N, C-alpha and C positions, 0 to 999 in steps of 0.2 A: 437596461443595457442598450447601447447603440447597435445599429445594424452591423457595423464592421466587427464588433466583438462577437455578436451572434454568429457571424459567418466563420470566424476563427474557431469558435467552440464546435460548430457543426463538423468541421474537418477533423476534429480530434475526438470524436465520439464513436464508440463501438456500440451497435444496437444491442439492447437487452443484456448487457454484461455489466457487472459491478466494476468499480474502479477503486483502488487504494489512492490515498492522496499523494504520498511522497516517499522517497527513499533518501536517507541521509548517510554521509560518510565523512570521517575526519581522520587525520593522521598527523603525528608529531614525530619527526625523525631526530633523535638525540645526536646523531652523528653529523647533522647539518646537511644531509643530502636533499636535493630538490624533490618535492612530493607531488607535483602536479600530475605527472604521468601515472603515479599510483592511484591518485584520486580518480583520474579518467577511467582506469580499468575497474576500479571499485564501482563507479557509477554505471559503467557498462554492464556489470553483473547485476545491478539493481534496476536496470532499465524497465523491467516489467512493472515496477511500482509507480512509474510516472513517465509519460511519453510526450507531454506537451512542451516542457521546457527543462533546461538544466543549467547548472552554473558551477564554477569553481572560484574560490578565493584563497590566496596563499600569502604568507608573510615570512620574513626572516627574523628569527628570534634574537639574533645577534646584530641586526641592522637597526636603522632608525626606528624608534618606537612609534608605531601607528601607521607605518607605510604598508598598505595592502594592495596587491595586484589581483584583479578579479575580471572574470569574463562570464557572461551568461547570455542565453538567447533562446529563441523558440525552436523546438525540434528535438530530434534524438541526439544522444551524446556524440555519436560520430559525425553528425551533421553540423553541430555547433563548434566543435574543436578540431583543429588541425595539428599536425606534428609541429609546425612552426609556432602556432599560438601557445602550445604547451611548453615548448622550449623557452619561450619568452617569460613564462611565469616562474620566477625564481623564488624559492622559499622552502624552509624546512618544516613548516606547520601550515595546515590548510584544511578547509572544509569543502564539501561538495554536496550537490542536491539534484534530484530529478523530481519533477512535479507533474501531478495531475490535479486539476482544481476541483474541489468540492465547495469551496467558498472563495469568492474573489474571481474576477474575470480572467480569462486565458489571454494574458498580454505579457509582453516582455518586462514591463514594469513590475509585474508580480512574480517574476522568476526569482529564484534564490540561488545562493545565499544572499541575505541582506547584509550590507556593510554599513556600519554607523561610525561616524567620527564624532567624538564628544570630548568633554574636558579631560577625561582620564585616558584618552587614547582612541583605540578603535575596538569594535566588536564585529565579528562576522558570524551570522547565525543561520543555521539550517534547521527546519522544523517539519516534522511529520505529525499530522493529527488535525484536530479541530477543537476550538474553544467554544464553550456554550455561554460564556459571559464576555465575549469579545466586544459586543456592542456597547455594554455599559462601561467597560474599561476604556474603550476608544473615545466615548463621549466625554468621560472625565478628563482624559488627556487633551482632547481638543479644546476644552474650556479652560485649560491652564496653559494654552499657547502652543501645543504640539501641532506640527504640520506634517501630514502624512503624504508619502510619495506613492503608496500602494493601496490596494483595497483588500489586503489579506490580514488575517489575525496574527500572523507571524510578526508583523511590524509592531503590533501592540506588545507582544512579548519582548521584543528587542528594546523598545522604549523603556519598559519597566526594568529590565536588567540594567540599562544605562543609568536610570535614575537611582536605583538602589546602589549601584557601584559607587556613586558619589558619597553615600552615607556609610559605607562599610569598607573594611580593609582589603578584602580579596574579591576577585571576580567570581569565584565559585560560591561565595556567600551571597553575592548579588543575584546569581542565578537562583539560589535556594529561596531567597526572599521573594523574588519575582514569581517563582513557581507557587509560592504560598498564596498569591493573589489570583492566579488564573485557575479556571475550572474547565475540565474537559479532558481531551486526549492529546498527549504530546510526548514525542521523543525529540530531544534537542541535542544538537552538537554546536557548541559555541567556541569560537577561536578568539582569544584575547592575545595581546602581544607576546606573552610568555607561557601561555597555558592552553590546553585543549580540554574543554569541559563537556561532559555529557549529563543529561538529565532525563528521567523517565517519570511520567505521571504516576501518582500513588496507586492507581488502579492497574497499571501495566497494560493499558489498551494496546499500545504500539510497542513493537520489539526494539531492542537496542542491545548490542553486544560489544565486548572488548576483545581485541586481538593483538598479536605481537608478531613482528617480523624483524629479526635481528635486533637492532637497537631502536626500533620504532614501535610506537603504540597506535592502535587504530580503534575508532568507534564506528560501528556500521549498523544499519537496519537489520541485515541478515548475515549469517555465517557464510553464505555462498560468496559474498564480496571478499571475505577474508581468504577463502580458498583461491579465488581468482588471482590475487596478488601474492600468493605464496605465504600468507600469514597463518599462524596457528591460533586457534580459539583459546582465549584465556577464561572468560566467563561472561554470563549475561549481566547487564546492569539490572539491579533489582527494581521492581515497581516502587516508586517514591525515592529512589536513590539519586544523589548528585555525585558524580566522580570528577576529579580534577587530575589531569595528567601533566606532570611537570618533570623536570630533570631529576627530582627527588623520588619519583615514582608515582603511584596512584593513591590519591587521597579520597576517602569515601565519607559521605554524609548520608546517613539513613534516617534522619530525624523525621522525614515525611512519610516513611513507610507505614502502611496500614497493616492490620492483622491479616494473615493470609486469606482468611475466609471472605474478606472484603474486596480482594483483588478481582479484576474483571477483564481478562484478556479478550481481545477480539477473536472469536473462534474462526473467523473467515481467513485469518492468516494461515490456518492449517487446512482449511477447505479449498481455498482458491488463491489468495493474494501472494503468499510466499512462494519462492522457487522450491521445487520438490527436493533439491539437494541441500536445503537449509535445515538447521536445527534451531528451534525457537524455545527458549526456556527449558532446554534439555529434551525436547520432544521432536522426533523426526517428522518433518512435514510429509515426506513420502510415506512413512509408516502410518501416519494418521489417515491419509487418503486411501491406502490399501485397506485399512481397518473400516473406513466408512463403507467401502464396497462390500466387505464381508458382512457388515451389519445389514446392508440392504438385501443381500442374498438370504440372510436369516429371517428378516422381517417381511420382505416383499418378494417371495419366490414366484417364479413363473417358468413354464416349460418353453424352451427356446433352443435354437441351434448354435447361436453365436452371441458373445458379449463384446460390445465395442464401446470405446470412450470418445467423447467429444474433446479434441485437443484443446489445451494440454492437460489441464487439471482433471479432466474426466478419465484420463488414461489409467492412472494408478488405481482409482476407485473401480474401474472396469476390471482391472487385473484382480483386485480383491474379490469382486463378485464372482469372477470365474473360478478363483481358487476355492471359494467356499461352496459354490454350487456344482462345480464339476463341468460346467458348460464351457466349451472352448472359447478362449480369448482371441480376438482378431483385430486387425487394423483396417477400419473401413473408410477412414478419412485421410486425405492428403491435404496438408495445410501449406498455404503459400507463406513461407516464413519471411518473405520480404515485404509483406503488407503491414504487419503489426497492428497498432491501433490508430495510426496517424494518417491513413490514406483518405483521399477525398471521396466521400460517399457518392455513389451514383444517384443521379436525380430520379425522382419517382417516375418521370416520363421515359426514362431509358430502359432498355431491356436487361441491362446488367443488374445482377443482384449482389448487394454488398456481402451477403453470406457466401454466395458462390465464388466471389472473387477471393475469399479467404479459404474456403473449404471446397473440396470436391470428393465425391464418393467413388470408391473402388467397386465398380459394378460386379466384377467377377467374385468379389468376396461376399457380397450380400445377396446376390441374385438367387431367388428360390429359398431363402433362409428366413427363419423366424429370428428376429434380431432384438436383443436387449441393448438399448442405448443409454449410457450413463453420462450425465452432465452434472456440474457442480451446483447449479441453481437455475431457477426460472424467475425472472424479474417481471417483465411485462408480457412475456410469452411470444413476442414477435419473432424471435430467432428460433425458438424451439419448434414452432409449427413449420418453418421453412426447412429445417434440418430433417424433421420427420418426413416431410414431403419428398425431399431429395432421396432419402433411403427407399421410399416406396417407388419413386420413379426409376431407381436403379434395380428394382426387381425384388425388394424385400417383401415377403408375404405377410409378415406381421412386424410391427414396431412397438416394443414395450419400453417405456421411458422410466428410468429410475434416477432420482435426484439425490446427490450426496449431502444435502442440507434440508432442514425443515422449510416449510413455506414462509415466505416473507409476508408479514402482516403489518409491520410498523416501520416508520422511517428511522434512520440512524442520524445522530447528531455528533458523532465522534470520529468522522473522517472517512466514512464509507458512503458513496452517493446513492443510497437506497432512496428512491423518490417518495413522494407523498402517497398515502395509502390508496387513494383513488386510482393511481396508476399501476398498482401492483395487481397482477393477475389473480393472486390468491385472495385478495380482499373481497369479502362478501360472495365468494364462490365456493362451491363444494368441489371435492376431488373429482367427481364425475364431470362437472361443468368445465373444469380446467382440462381434463383429458379430452373432452370433445373439442375444445378450442384449439389445442395443439395437434389434434388428429391422431393421437396414439391409440393403440389397442388396449393398453393398460398404463397406469401411472402410479408410481409409489415414491414417497419422500422419506428421507431419513427421519426417524423418530427423534423428537426433541430430547427425550430421555437418554439418547445415545451420545449427546454432545460432550458431556464430561469425560466419558470413556475415550472419545476421539482425541481430547486434549490431555490425555494422561492424568486425569483427575485434577488438573489445575483449575482454579476458579476462572470462569469465563463470563463474558457478557452475552446475554440472550435477548437483549432489548428488541431487536428487529423481528424476533419470532414471537415474543410474549407481550411486548409493550411495557415491561417492567425494567427500568434502567438502573444502573448502579448509583446514579445521582439524579436529582430532580432535573428533568429536561427543561429547556427554555419554554416560555409561553409563546406559542406560534413557531413557525419555521424560520429560523434566523439564517439558514444556510444561504450563502450568496447575498447576504445583507448589504454588502458594500459594492456589489457589482455595478458597473456603469455601462 
């Protein structure tokens, strides 16, 4: 990567926290109403899934075939779009996207949706996930004359859909055929001139749901986006299912669906990624996090005066720990909600701490108390030790750390930016060694055997904890293969 790209990525990195890759949203209004503002609010609800870039593409189904209006840029949804720019985007069908990069540089060129003009018209595509065979597919396309404008695997998917569309009768069949060639994690929302198409990989790594508002149908990464625009939840897209939304209704193709026991949802949707007010595959995210805290209290009890959560995803787990243990629940941290994940990190030479810019401790809550601090994960450990230190400096007499996930031991190739093993604090270290590094009085992780219960007995992927993946991982680390 060049220096300029590196500097951009640095500004968009939160220390020692995991990131999801993307959030997708699509809507088709059969009454012909403009949908750009609905997409805007849908993306606003999905902002937690990606804060580097965003985009919207819309079209008129009764207008000239293939005319798409699109806008995308670097930054948050409310930074990229204005009321005037949304009003100029006329169309009754459209897709939107928020992005955090796990593969491909953080540049405007890599922002989505991708809009392709080809012999059959246009395609606009929004993708959440990560492919493990993108390198081979891209290589084959390049040697048959394809010219790539981005460094993301989503463009590989778009090319294959366009090529398949030339050989088949419908856009949804082209999506299904292309999906048969790609391997990895993906939830897709595709806009063709007259259809809105959604697809979910056969393992169900990434969530995708269907909603309805009046005479409009919606596809979204999470149900919270449906709530935001006043839509009702219809159902989840099944793992391996391709759905086409047309004026005739919803057409479904489940030919790629795997047996239920082969499915492998990312459990971190429930632990951290998704908003707590979302439901994923019928399971409440908030309920899962409360349950994780209860399991921690059962399996890793400790005497203390107060249970606190590290905002935001640690709060529900802390409540669950309190409910199960009987130890009072409290709010120890004030979060600066205007920072998010996109602020410019302080230089090492400055006195400002990036953690303290985002979090501050309520001294009167923790002073003189034995505190149990619940967080969703420890990646490198660089944030956990600072938060423990902040609690001690605020007067906590003891700090016991409980983590609502098992230790990370392996990288992820399916859209979560878990780094290489050597960078993981749990790699080649005992529980006691990790405890000493973060400076806690005691440390406990969620047991790996609890994960299925956390996800309502749905089949899940545990590759980052066990090193056993639902499909054969690539040889070597291909993440960021095409970064420049």
